[in-house]
C-alpha positions as a Markdown table, in Angstrom:
| # | Residue | x | y | z |
|---|---|---|---|---|
| 1 | Met | 0.1 | 0.0 | 0.1 |
| 2 | Phe | 1.9 | 3.0 | -1.6 |
| 3 | Met | 0.9 | 6.5 | -1.1 |
| 4 | Val | 1.8 | 9.0 | -4.2 |
| 5 | Asn | 1.8 | 12.7 | -2.9 |
| 6 | Lys | 1.7 | 14.1 | 0.4 |
| 7 | Leu | -1.1 | 12.8 | 2.7 |
| 8 | Lys | -0.9 | 15.2 | 5.6 |
| 9 | Val | -2.8 | 14.4 | 8.6 |
| 10 | Pro | -2.9 | 15.9 | 12.6 |
| 11 | Gly | 1.0 | 15.5 | 13.8 |
| 12 | Leu | 2.4 | 13.4 | 10.6 |
| 13 | Thr | 3.1 | 13.7 | 7.1 |
| 14 | Ile | 3.6 | 11.2 | 4.7 |
| 15 | Thr | 5.4 | 11.7 | 1.5 |
| 16 | Ala | 5.6 | 9.9 | -1.6 |
| 17 | Thr | 7.1 | 5.9 | -2.0 |
| 18 | Arg | 6.4 | 6.0 | 1.8 |
| 19 | Leu | 4.2 | 3.3 | 3.2 |
| 20 | Arg | 0.9 | 4.6 | 4.4 |
| 21 | His | 0.7 | 4.2 | 8.4 |
| 22 | Tyr | -2.2 | 6.3 | 9.6 |
| 23 | Phe | -5.4 | 4.8 | 9.6 |
| 24 | Arg | -8.9 | 5.7 | 10.7 |
| 25 | Asn | -10.8 | 4.0 | 13.1 |
| 26 | Met | -13.9 | 5.5 | 12.4 |
| 27 | Asp | -13.6 | 4.2 | 8.4 |
| 28 | Ser | -13.5 | 0.6 | 10.1 |
| 29 | Lys | -17.1 | -0.5 | 11.3 |
| 30 | Glu | -15.6 | -2.6 | 14.3 |
| 31 | Leu | -13.6 | 0.5 | 15.8 |
| 32 | Gln | -17.0 | 2.7 | 15.3 |
| 33 | Pro | -19.1 | 2.8 | 18.5 |
| 34 | Pro | -21.7 | 0.4 | 18.4 |
| 35 | Ser | -24.8 | 1.2 | 16.7 |
| 36 | Cys | -27.6 | 1.7 | 19.2 |
| 37 | Val | -25.9 | 5.0 | 20.4 |
| 38 | Arg | -27.3 | 7.3 | 17.2 |
| 39 | Gly | -30.3 | 10.0 | 18.1 |
| 40 | Met | -28.8 | 9.7 | 21.6 |
| 41 | Gln | -29.6 | 12.9 | 23.9 |
| 42 | Leu | -28.4 | 12.2 | 26.8 |
| 43 | Leu | -25.2 | 10.7 | 27.4 |
| 44 | Gln | -25.9 | 7.0 | 29.1 |
| 45 | Arg | -21.6 | 5.9 | 28.9 |
| 46 | Glu | -22.3 | 2.5 | 29.5 |
| 47 | Gln | -24.7 | 1.9 | 26.0 |
| 48 | Phe | -20.8 | 2.4 | 24.3 |
| 49 | Arg | -19.1 | -1.1 | 24.9 |
| 50 | Lys | -19.0 | -3.4 | 22.8 |
| 51 | Ser | -16.8 | -6.7 | 22.6 |
| 52 | Ile | -14.9 | -6.9 | 19.1 |
| 53 | Gln | -11.6 | -8.8 | 17.1 |
| 54 | Val | -8.8 | -7.7 | 16.6 |
| 55 | Pro | -5.9 | -9.4 | 14.9 |
| 56 | Leu | -2.3 | -9.2 | 17.0 |
| 57 | Leu | 1.3 | -10.2 | 17.8 |
| 58 | Arg | 1.8 | -12.5 | 21.0 |
| 59 | Met | 5.7 | -13.2 | 21.7 |
| 60 | Pro | 7.6 | -13.1 | 25.2 |
| 61 | Glu | 8.9 | -10.1 | 26.2 |
| 62 | Thr | 12.4 | -10.2 | 24.8 |
| 63 | Gln | 11.3 | -10.0 | 21.1 |
| 64 | Val | 8.9 | -6.6 | 21.7 |
| 65 | Gln | 11.8 | -3.8 | 20.7 |
| 66 | Arg | 12.7 | -6.0 | 17.9 |
| 67 | Val | 9.6 | -6.4 | 16.5 |
| 68 | Met | 8.4 | -3.1 | 16.8 |
| 69 | Pro | 10.1 | -1.2 | 14.3 |
| 70 | Leu | 8.4 | -3.5 | 11.8 |
| 71 | Val | 4.6 | -3.5 | 12.6 |
| 72 | Lys | 4.6 | 0.1 | 13.7 |
| 73 | Lys | 2.4 | 1.5 | 11.3 |
| 74 | Phe | 0.5 | -0.9 | 12.2 |
| 75 | Leu | -0.3 | -0.2 | 15.6 |
| 76 | Leu | -3.8 | 0.3 | 16.1 |
| 77 | Lys | -3.9 | 3.5 | 18.5 |
| 78 | Met | -7.4 | 4.5 | 20.4 |
| 79 | Glu | -7.7 | 7.1 | 23.5 |
| 80 | His | -7.0 | 5.1 | 26.5 |
| 81 | Leu | -5.4 | 2.0 | 24.8 |
| 82 | His | -2.2 | 0.9 | 24.9 |
| 83 | Pro | -1.4 | -1.1 | 21.8 |
| 84 | Val | 0.8 | -3.3 | 23.8 |
| 85 | Arg | -0.6 | -5.5 | 26.8 |
| 86 | Ala | 0.8 | -8.0 | 28.6 |
| 87 | Val | -1.0 | -11.3 | 29.2 |
| 88 | Gly | 1.3 | -13.6 | 31.8 |
| 89 | Thr | 4.7 | -13.6 | 30.7 |
| 90 | Phe | 3.8 | -13.0 | 26.9 |
| 91 | Arg | 2.7 | -9.5 | 25.2 |
| 92 | Glu | 0.4 | -9.1 | 23.0 |
| 93 | Ile | 0.9 | -6.6 | 19.9 |
| 94 | Leu | -2.2 | -4.8 | 19.3 |
| 95 | Leu | -2.7 | -4.6 | 15.2 |
| 96 | His | -5.2 | -2.2 | 13.1 |
| 97 | Pro | -7.7 | -4.2 | 11.5 |
| 98 | Thr | -8.0 | -2.0 | 8.8 |
| 99 | Pro | -4.7 | -2.5 | 7.2 |
| 100 | Val | -4.5 | -6.1 | 8.9 |
| 101 | Lys | -7.0 | -9.4 | 7.8 |
| 102 | Asp | -4.4 | -12.1 | 8.3 |
| 103 | Trp | -0.7 | -12.9 | 8.6 |
| 104 | Glu | 0.9 | -12.0 | 5.1 |
| 105 | Ser | -0.6 | -8.6 | 5.2 |
| 106 | Leu | 2.7 | -7.8 | 7.6 |
| 107 | Pro | 6.5 | -7.6 | 6.7 |
| 108 | Thr | 6.4 | -11.7 | 6.7 |
| 109 | Glu | 10.0 | -11.7 | 5.2 |
| 110 | Ala | 11.1 | -9.4 | 7.9 |
| 111 | Leu | 9.1 | -10.6 | 11.2 |
| 112 | Gln | 10.5 | -14.5 | 10.6 |
| 113 | Lys | 13.8 | -12.9 | 10.4 |
| 114 | Gln | 13.0 | -12.0 | 14.5 |
| 115 | Glu | 11.3 | -15.6 | 15.0 |
| 116 | Ile | 7.4 | -14.2 | 14.8 |
| 117 | Thr | 5.8 | -16.6 | 12.2 |
| 118 | Ala | 2.1 | -17.0 | 11.6 |
| 119 | Glu | 2.3 | -19.1 | 15.3 |
| 120 | Asn | 2.3 | -15.9 | 17.0 |
| 121 | Phe | -0.8 | -14.5 | 14.8 |
| 122 | Thr | -4.1 | -14.2 | 16.5 |
| 123 | Leu | -7.5 | -13.1 | 16.4 |
| 124 | Ser | -8.1 | -11.9 | 20.3 |
| 125 | Glu | -11.3 | -9.9 | 21.9 |
| 126 | Leu | -11.5 | -6.6 | 23.0 |
| 127 | Glu | -13.9 | -5.1 | 25.1 |
| 128 | Leu | -13.8 | -1.2 | 24.0 |
| 129 | Gly | -16.1 | 1.5 | 26.0 |
| 130 | Tyr | -16.7 | 5.2 | 26.1 |
| 131 | Glu | -12.7 | 6.3 | 27.3 |
| 132 | Asn | -11.7 | 4.6 | 23.8 |
| 133 | Trp | -12.9 | 6.8 | 21.6 |
| 134 | Ser | -11.9 | 11.1 | 21.2 |
| 135 | Ala | -15.1 | 13.6 | 21.4 |
| 136 | Asn | -14.8 | 14.4 | 17.9 |
| 137 | Glu | -15.9 | 10.3 | 17.3 |
| 138 | Ile | -18.2 | 9.9 | 19.9 |
| 139 | Leu | -20.7 | 12.9 | 18.5 |
| 140 | Lys | -20.1 | 11.5 | 15.1 |
| 141 | Ser | -21.7 | 8.3 | 15.7 |
| 142 | Val | -24.4 | 9.9 | 17.9 |
| 143 | Leu | -25.5 | 13.2 | 15.8 |
| 144 | Pro | -28.0 | 12.4 | 13.3 |
| 145 | Leu | -26.6 | 11.8 | 9.9 |
| 146 | Glu | -29.0 | 13.3 | 7.3 |
| 147 | Glu | -27.7 | 16.5 | 9.3 |
| 148 | Glu | -24.6 | 18.3 | 9.9 |
| 149 | Gly | -22.8 | 17.8 | 13.0 |
| 150 | Leu | -20.6 | 19.9 | 15.1 |
| 151 | Thr | -17.8 | 21.1 | 13.0 |
| 152 | Ser | -16.2 | 22.8 | 15.5 |
| 153 | Tyr | -15.7 | 24.9 | 18.7 |
| 154 | Ser | -13.9 | 27.2 | 20.3 |
| 155 | Arg | -11.4 | 27.0 | 23.1 |
| 156 | Ile | -10.9 | 29.7 | 25.2 |
| 157 | Gly | -8.7 | 29.1 | 28.9 |
| 158 | His | -10.8 | 26.4 | 30.8 |
| 159 | Ile | -14.2 | 27.4 | 28.6 |
| 160 | Ala | -15.6 | 25.4 | 25.3 |
| 161 | His | -17.4 | 27.9 | 23.3 |
| 162 | Leu | -20.1 | 27.0 | 20.7 |
| 163 | Asn | -22.6 | 28.1 | 18.5 |
| 164 | Leu | -25.6 | 25.4 | 18.5 |
| 165 | Arg | -27.4 | 25.5 | 15.3 |
| 166 | Asp | -31.1 | 24.6 | 15.6 |
| 167 | His | -31.4 | 21.3 | 14.8 |
| 168 | Leu | -28.4 | 20.4 | 17.9 |
| 169 | Leu | -30.3 | 21.6 | 20.6 |
| 170 | Pro | -31.9 | 18.8 | 21.6 |
| 171 | Tyr | -28.3 | 17.4 | 21.9 |
| 172 | Lys | -26.9 | 19.7 | 23.3 |
| 173 | Gln | -26.9 | 18.2 | 27.2 |
| 174 | Leu | -24.8 | 15.5 | 25.7 |
| 175 | Ile | -22.8 | 17.8 | 23.7 |
| 176 | Gly | -21.7 | 19.6 | 26.6 |
| 177 | Gln | -21.1 | 16.7 | 28.5 |
| 178 | Val | -18.5 | 14.9 | 25.8 |
| 179 | Leu | -16.6 | 17.7 | 25.3 |
| 180 | His | -16.2 | 17.9 | 29.4 |
| 181 | Asp | -15.3 | 14.8 | 29.4 |
| 182 | Lys | -13.0 | 14.5 | 26.9 |
| 183 | Leu | -11.2 | 17.8 | 26.2 |
| 184 | Pro | -8.0 | 18.8 | 28.6 |
| 185 | Asn | -8.6 | 20.9 | 31.5 |
| 186 | Cys | -12.2 | 21.7 | 30.4 |
| 187 | Arg | -14.3 | 23.0 | 33.3 |
| 188 | Thr | -16.8 | 25.2 | 31.7 |
| 189 | Val | -18.4 | 24.3 | 28.3 |
| 190 | Val | -21.3 | 27.0 | 26.9 |
| 191 | Asn | -23.9 | 28.2 | 24.1 |
| 192 | Lys | -23.5 | 31.0 | 23.0 |
| 193 | Ala | -27.7 | 32.6 | 23.1 |
| 194 | Ser | -28.1 | 35.4 | 21.3 |
| 195 | Thr | -26.7 | 37.3 | 19.0 |
| 196 | Ile | -23.3 | 40.1 | 19.8 |
| 197 | Asp | -25.1 | 42.9 | 21.8 |
| 198 | Asn | -23.7 | 46.0 | 19.5 |
| 199 | Thr | -23.2 | 48.4 | 22.4 |
| 200 | Tyr | -20.8 | 46.3 | 24.8 |
| 201 | Arg | -20.0 | 43.4 | 21.9 |
| 202 | Asn | -21.2 | 40.9 | 24.4 |
| 203 | Phe | -23.4 | 38.0 | 24.3 |
| 204 | Gln | -25.5 | 35.9 | 26.3 |
| 205 | Leu | -24.2 | 32.6 | 27.3 |
| 206 | Glu | -25.9 | 29.3 | 28.3 |
| 207 | Leu | -24.7 | 26.6 | 31.0 |
| 208 | Ile | -24.6 | 23.5 | 29.0 |
| 209 | Cys | -21.9 | 21.5 | 31.1 |
| 210 | Gly | -19.6 | 22.1 | 34.3 |
| 211 | Val | -19.5 | 25.2 | 37.1 |
| 212 | Pro | -20.3 | 29.2 | 36.2 |
| 213 | Asp | -16.5 | 29.7 | 35.8 |
| 214 | Tyr | -16.3 | 32.7 | 33.4 |
| 215 | Gln | -12.7 | 34.3 | 34.3 |
| 216 | Val | -10.2 | 32.5 | 31.9 |
| 217 | Glu | -6.8 | 32.9 | 31.4 |
| 218 | Thr | -5.7 | 32.7 | 27.8 |
| 219 | Lys | -2.4 | 32.9 | 24.6 |
| 220 | Glu | -3.0 | 34.6 | 21.6 |
| 221 | Asn | 0.7 | 34.3 | 19.6 |
| 222 | Gly | 2.3 | 33.9 | 22.7 |
| 223 | Val | 1.0 | 36.9 | 24.6 |
| 224 | Pro | -1.2 | 36.7 | 27.9 |
| 225 | Phe | -4.6 | 37.7 | 27.9 |
| 226 | Glu | -7.3 | 37.6 | 31.3 |
| 227 | Phe | -11.2 | 38.3 | 30.9 |
| 228 | Asp | -14.4 | 37.4 | 31.9 |
| 229 | Phe | -15.7 | 36.0 | 28.6 |
| 230 | Ser | -19.0 | 36.4 | 29.7 |
| 231 | Lys | -18.7 | 40.2 | 30.3 |
| 232 | Val | -16.4 | 41.0 | 27.2 |
| 233 | Tyr | -15.6 | 39.9 | 23.4 |
| 234 | Trp | -13.4 | 37.5 | 22.5 |
| 235 | Asn | -13.0 | 35.1 | 19.4 |
| 236 | Pro | -10.4 | 33.1 | 19.0 |
| 237 | Arg | -10.5 | 32.6 | 15.4 |
| 238 | Leu | -9.1 | 35.7 | 14.8 |
| 239 | Ser | -5.8 | 35.2 | 16.3 |
| 240 | Thr | -4.2 | 35.1 | 12.7 |
| 241 | Glu | -5.9 | 38.7 | 11.9 |
| 242 | His | -4.5 | 39.9 | 15.0 |
| 243 | Glu | -1.1 | 38.8 | 13.9 |
| 244 | Arg | -1.6 | 40.0 | 10.5 |
| 245 | Ile | -2.1 | 43.8 | 12.0 |
| 246 | Val | 0.6 | 43.4 | 14.7 |
| 247 | Lys | 3.5 | 42.2 | 11.7 |
| 248 | Leu | 2.5 | 45.0 | 9.7 |
| 249 | Leu | 4.0 | 47.6 | 12.9 |
| 250 | Gln | 7.6 | 48.2 | 14.0 |
| 251 | Thr | 9.0 | 49.4 | 16.9 |
| 252 | Gly | 8.1 | 53.2 | 16.9 |
| 253 | Asp | 4.7 | 53.2 | 14.8 |
| 254 | Val | 1.2 | 54.9 | 16.2 |
| 255 | Leu | -1.5 | 52.3 | 16.6 |
| 256 | Tyr | -4.6 | 53.8 | 17.2 |
| 257 | Asp | -7.6 | 51.3 | 18.2 |
| 258 | Val | -11.0 | 52.7 | 18.6 |
| 259 | Phe | -13.0 | 49.2 | 19.6 |
| 260 | Ala | -9.8 | 47.6 | 21.9 |
| 261 | Gly | -11.4 | 44.9 | 23.3 |
| 262 | Val | -9.4 | 43.6 | 26.4 |
| 263 | Gly | -6.3 | 44.2 | 23.8 |
| 264 | Pro | -5.8 | 41.2 | 21.2 |
| 265 | Phe | -4.0 | 44.1 | 19.4 |
| 266 | Ser | -3.0 | 46.8 | 21.4 |
| 267 | Val | -1.7 | 44.8 | 24.0 |
| 268 | Pro | 0.8 | 43.3 | 21.4 |
| 269 | Ala | 1.4 | 46.6 | 20.0 |
| 270 | Ala | 2.6 | 48.5 | 23.0 |
| 271 | Arg | 4.9 | 45.0 | 24.1 |
| 272 | Lys | 6.5 | 46.3 | 20.1 |
| 273 | Arg | 7.4 | 49.4 | 21.3 |
| 274 | Cys | 5.1 | 51.7 | 19.2 |
| 275 | Asp | 2.8 | 54.3 | 20.8 |
| 276 | Val | -1.0 | 52.8 | 21.5 |
| 277 | Leu | -3.6 | 54.6 | 22.2 |
| 278 | Ala | -6.9 | 52.3 | 22.9 |
| 279 | Asn | -10.3 | 52.8 | 23.2 |
| 280 | Asp | -13.4 | 50.6 | 24.3 |
| 281 | Leu | -17.0 | 51.5 | 25.2 |
| 282 | Asn | -17.7 | 48.7 | 27.2 |
| 283 | Pro | -16.4 | 50.0 | 31.0 |
| 284 | Val | -15.4 | 46.3 | 31.8 |
| 285 | Ser | -13.6 | 45.4 | 28.7 |
| 286 | Phe | -11.5 | 49.1 | 29.3 |
| 287 | Asn | -10.9 | 47.5 | 33.5 |
| 288 | Trp | -9.4 | 44.2 | 31.2 |
| 289 | Leu | -7.8 | 46.3 | 28.9 |
| 290 | Gln | -6.0 | 48.0 | 31.8 |
| 291 | His | -5.5 | 44.8 | 33.2 |
| 292 | Asn | -3.6 | 43.2 | 30.7 |
| 293 | Ala | -1.3 | 45.5 | 29.7 |
| 294 | Lys | -0.2 | 45.9 | 32.9 |
| 295 | Arg | 0.2 | 41.8 | 32.8 |
| 296 | Asn | 2.4 | 42.2 | 30.0 |
| 297 | Lys | 4.2 | 45.2 | 31.3 |
| 298 | Cys | 3.5 | 47.4 | 28.3 |
| 299 | Leu | 1.8 | 50.7 | 30.6 |
| 300 | Pro | 3.8 | 53.2 | 29.6 |
| 301 | Gln | 3.8 | 52.4 | 25.8 |
| 302 | Ile | 0.0 | 52.8 | 25.7 |
| 303 | Lys | -2.9 | 55.2 | 27.0 |
| 304 | Met | -6.5 | 53.5 | 27.5 |
| 305 | Phe | -9.6 | 55.5 | 27.1 |
| 306 | Asn | -13.1 | 54.4 | 28.1 |
| 307 | Lys | -15.1 | 56.6 | 25.1 |
| 308 | Asp | -17.8 | 55.9 | 22.3 |
| 309 | Gly | -15.6 | 55.1 | 19.7 |
| 310 | Arg | -17.0 | 58.6 | 17.6 |
| 311 | Gln | -15.8 | 60.2 | 20.3 |
| 312 | Phe | -12.6 | 58.7 | 20.4 |
| 313 | Ile | -12.5 | 59.6 | 17.2 |
| 314 | Leu | -13.2 | 62.9 | 17.2 |
| 315 | Glu | -10.9 | 64.3 | 20.8 |
| 316 | Glu | -8.2 | 61.7 | 21.7 |
| 317 | Leu | -7.2 | 60.6 | 18.6 |
| 318 | Arg | -8.1 | 63.9 | 16.4 |
| 319 | Glu | -5.7 | 65.9 | 19.1 |
| 320 | Asp | -2.7 | 63.2 | 19.1 |
| 321 | Leu | -2.9 | 62.7 | 15.5 |
| 322 | Leu | -2.6 | 66.5 | 14.6 |
| 323 | Lys | 0.4 | 66.6 | 16.9 |
| 324 | Arg | 2.3 | 64.5 | 15.2 |
| 325 | Leu | 1.6 | 65.2 | 12.1 |
| 326 | Leu | 2.3 | 69.2 | 12.6 |
| 327 | Asn | 6.0 | 68.2 | 15.1 |
| 328 | Thr | 7.3 | 64.8 | 13.8 |
| 329 | Asp | 8.5 | 63.6 | 10.2 |
| 330 | Thr | 6.0 | 60.8 | 9.5 |
| 331 | Thr | 8.2 | 59.4 | 6.9 |
| 332 | Ser | 9.9 | 57.9 | 9.4 |
| 333 | Tyr | 7.2 | 55.8 | 11.3 |
| 334 | Ala | 3.7 | 54.4 | 10.3 |
| 335 | Ile | 0.3 | 55.7 | 11.7 |
| 336 | His | -2.1 | 52.7 | 11.6 |
| 337 | Ile | -6.1 | 53.1 | 13.5 |
| 338 | Thr | -8.0 | 49.4 | 13.8 |
| 339 | Met | -11.4 | 49.4 | 13.4 |
| 340 | Asn | -12.6 | 45.8 | 14.5 |
| 341 | Leu | -16.3 | 46.1 | 15.1 |
| 342 | Pro | -17.9 | 44.5 | 11.9 |
| 343 | Ala | -21.3 | 44.9 | 12.6 |
| 344 | Met | -21.2 | 48.8 | 12.6 |
| 345 | Ala | -17.5 | 50.1 | 12.8 |
| 346 | Val | -17.9 | 51.1 | 8.9 |
| 347 | Glu | -20.7 | 54.0 | 10.5 |
| 348 | Phe | -18.0 | 55.3 | 11.9 |
| 349 | Leu | -15.8 | 56.5 | 9.0 |
| 350 | Asp | -17.6 | 59.8 | 8.4 |
| 351 | Ala | -15.7 | 60.6 | 11.6 |
| 352 | Phe | -12.8 | 61.3 | 9.8 |
| 353 | Arg | -14.5 | 63.5 | 7.1 |
| 354 | Gly | -13.7 | 67.4 | 8.1 |
| 355 | Leu | -11.9 | 66.2 | 11.5 |
| 356 | Tyr | -9.7 | 69.1 | 10.7 |
| 357 | Lys | -9.9 | 72.3 | 9.2 |
| 358 | Ala | -8.4 | 73.7 | 6.0 |
| 359 | Glu | -5.6 | 75.7 | 8.0 |
| 360 | Asp | -4.8 | 73.4 | 10.5 |
| 361 | Leu | -3.3 | 71.7 | 7.8 |
| 362 | Ser | -2.0 | 73.5 | 5.3 |
| 363 | Lys | 1.6 | 74.1 | 6.8 |
| 364 | Leu | 1.9 | 70.5 | 6.1 |
| 365 | Pro | 4.2 | 69.6 | 3.5 |
| 366 | Asp | 3.6 | 67.5 | 0.9 |
| 367 | Ser | 5.7 | 64.3 | 2.1 |
| 368 | Val | 3.7 | 64.1 | 5.0 |
| 369 | Thr | 2.5 | 60.8 | 5.7 |
| 370 | Tyr | -1.3 | 59.7 | 7.1 |
| 371 | Pro | -2.6 | 56.8 | 8.9 |
| 372 | Thr | -3.5 | 53.6 | 7.7 |
| 373 | Val | -7.3 | 52.9 | 8.0 |
| 374 | His | -8.2 | 49.0 | 9.1 |
| 375 | Val | -11.8 | 48.8 | 9.3 |
| 376 | Tyr | -13.5 | 45.0 | 9.3 |
| 377 | Ser | -17.1 | 44.7 | 8.0 |
| 378 | Phe | -19.3 | 41.8 | 7.5 |
| 379 | Ala | -20.9 | 41.6 | 4.0 |
| 380 | Lys | -23.5 | 39.3 | 3.0 |
| 381 | Gly | -24.4 | 38.1 | -0.5 |
| 382 | Glu | -23.1 | 36.8 | -3.8 |
| 383 | Asn | -20.1 | 39.1 | -4.3 |
| 384 | Thr | -19.5 | 39.6 | -1.0 |
| 385 | Lys | -15.7 | 41.4 | -1.7 |
| 386 | Glu | -17.6 | 44.0 | -3.8 |
| 387 | Leu | -20.3 | 44.7 | -1.7 |
| 388 | Val | -18.0 | 45.6 | 1.6 |
| 389 | Arg | -16.4 | 48.3 | -0.6 |
| 390 | Gln | -19.2 | 49.9 | -1.5 |
| 391 | Leu | -20.4 | 49.4 | 2.7 |
| 392 | Val | -17.0 | 51.7 | 3.3 |
| 393 | Glu | -17.3 | 54.1 | 0.3 |
| 394 | Ser | -20.8 | 55.0 | 0.7 |
| 395 | Asn | -20.2 | 55.3 | 4.9 |
| 396 | Leu | -16.9 | 56.9 | 4.5 |
| 397 | Gly | -18.7 | 59.3 | 1.8 |
| 398 | Ala | -15.8 | 59.1 | -1.1 |
| 399 | Ser | -14.2 | 56.8 | -3.9 |
| 400 | Leu | -11.0 | 54.5 | -2.3 |
| 401 | Asp | -9.0 | 54.6 | -5.6 |
| 402 | Asp | -5.6 | 53.1 | -6.1 |
| 403 | Asn | -3.9 | 55.5 | -4.4 |
| 404 | Leu | -6.3 | 55.4 | -1.2 |
| 405 | Leu | -6.9 | 51.4 | -0.7 |
| 406 | Gln | -4.2 | 49.5 | 0.3 |
| 407 | Gly | -6.3 | 46.2 | -0.1 |
| 408 | Ile | -9.2 | 43.9 | 1.0 |
| 409 | Ser | -8.7 | 41.3 | 2.7 |
| 410 | Phe | -11.0 | 38.0 | 3.5 |
| 411 | Val | -10.3 | 37.3 | 7.0 |
| 412 | Arg | -13.1 | 34.1 | 7.7 |
| 413 | Asn | -16.5 | 33.0 | 6.7 |
| 414 | Val | -19.5 | 34.0 | 9.0 |
| 415 | Ala | -21.9 | 32.1 | 7.9 |
| 416 | Pro | -23.3 | 30.8 | 4.5 |
| 417 | Asn | -22.7 | 33.4 | 1.9 |
| 418 | Lys | -22.2 | 35.8 | 5.1 |
| 419 | Asp | -17.9 | 36.7 | 4.8 |
| 420 | Met | -15.7 | 39.1 | 7.1 |
| 421 | Tyr | -13.3 | 41.2 | 5.6 |
| 422 | Arg | -10.9 | 44.1 | 6.3 |
| 423 | Val | -10.8 | 47.1 | 4.1 |
| 424 | Ser | -7.3 | 49.3 | 4.5 |
| 425 | Phe | -7.4 | 52.8 | 2.7 |
| 426 | Arg | -5.1 | 55.2 | 3.9 |
| 427 | Leu | -6.9 | 58.8 | 4.6 |
| 428 | Ser | -5.8 | 62.1 | 2.5 |
| 429 | Gln | -5.6 | 65.7 | 3.5 |
| 430 | His | -8.7 | 65.9 | 1.5 |
| 431 | Leu | -10.4 | 63.0 | 3.0 |
| 432 | Leu | -9.6 | 65.0 | 7.2 |
| 433 | Thr | -10.3 | 68.5 | 5.5 |
| 434 | Thr | -13.6 | 68.0 | 3.5 |
| 435 | Pro | -17.1 | 66.8 | 5.4 |
| 436 | Lys | -18.8 | 64.2 | 4.3 |
| 437 | Glu | -22.0 | 66.4 | 3.3 |
| 438 | Val | -20.1 | 69.5 | 1.6 |
| 439 | Glu | -18.8 | 66.0 | -0.6 |
| 440 | Leu | -22.4 | 64.3 | -1.8 |
| 441 | Ser | -23.3 | 67.9 | -2.4 |
| 442 | Arg | -20.5 | 68.5 | -5.1 |
| 443 | Lys | -20.9 | 65.2 | -6.3 |
| 444 | Arg | -25.1 | 66.4 | -6.6 |
| 445 | Cys | -24.1 | 69.1 | -8.2 |
| 446 | Ala | -21.7 | 67.7 | -10.5 |
| 447 | Glu | -24.5 | 65.0 | -11.3 |
| 448 | Glu | -26.9 | 67.7 | -12.0 |
| 449 | Glu | -24.4 | 70.0 | -14.0 |
| 450 | Glu | -23.9 | 66.9 | -16.3 |
| 451 | Leu | -27.4 | 66.3 | -16.3 |
| 452 | Val | -28.1 | 70.1 | -17.8 |
| 453 | Ala | -25.7 | 69.7 | -20.1 |
| 454 | Ala | -27.3 | 66.3 | -21.6 |
| 455 | Thr | -30.8 | 67.7 | -22.1 |
| 456 | Lys | -29.5 | 70.8 | -23.9 |
| 457 | Val | -27.2 | 68.8 | -26.0 |
| 458 | Lys | -30.2 | 66.8 | -26.9 |
| 459 | Cys | -32.6 | 69.8 | -27.7 |
| 460 | Val | -29.7 | 71.1 | -30.0 |
């Protein structure tokens, strides 16, 4: 049984011309949980017990060390099951029933050189139980075949966080118990009980198993964070996106984090010795932001505010940015603004329009580098990338031409036909000194003039 292409599985890479040595237990009917557990809604662990016949090699203990390298790829590997077991003075090596049907399935010539023959090969009874299957295997055996199963969940410290679809709700107690049993260090399993509160970006949690302990400690990209998961917003699926932005930043750069949460952008940036102004409206998030900045020993690099995002832009960001534009060489460092509130962040973009009067920036040199905005948004439909661009331009009140647009990056799929994007664009003196209403008025006037001109041409 040879592989032609690379096959990747967790912890294992198999290349061409090498024997395949990974076999899925659930592909073997013998190794699946009993069929009677299908549709179970209250966990009954004893129902998972079954007896099967498995192939094995029986030999004296002194021969095991020499034989193991020859049969390693055929070993039966299940949870809480050691593939080598003691039976009196002998040792039995348990083999996987998928590749090993009989003695001839094994490398017989190599085994015979180690004095292992067909007489050492036999089938033996093996008792399996709930403890021998992983959470994924248990749930695949229990949940309805005709419906989508539990495709994913999030781990935040000791909490397992689910977002169960309606057809899985009758099984929520069982799902919670299985995850609580099987996931290392899992003490609490919760299900998202409502949509995100747009004011404070948190959602109601339903405890379905374990203890109601929501204060967690976790690490993201090597940075420790602590917070109360029930009162703040935290999504571990965004860790890669947080890392992408932080990697853009260099020591001495500036970050304005309008919706900072507990600090997944701000704290790593401050740890890189960037100058950070971080804001969040949720007072609980603000407190944990302060805590995480202190814990990561980066307080000198970060100033924190507990304000509405628009107020933060119009006050703290406006004042700090103007000082930097007027008094520093902005070509020597970069300025970034993150706006990670995808449900409504685009609605705050008009705060940048007319942020300054024309005379405020009139003395700036042409070489000045204006900030890059990274705004996150959802888009639902067929061409979500184009939709999110239109959404940003509409709220900004300006078209993002090639000079301003830095990129539109897909972040993640949220639901069918609903995606999350990051739109990165550079602010300009024109945007910062021209109110959105004035821009739209000029546009309407121009359109009316074009219409009048076209009418005159038709009349002639």
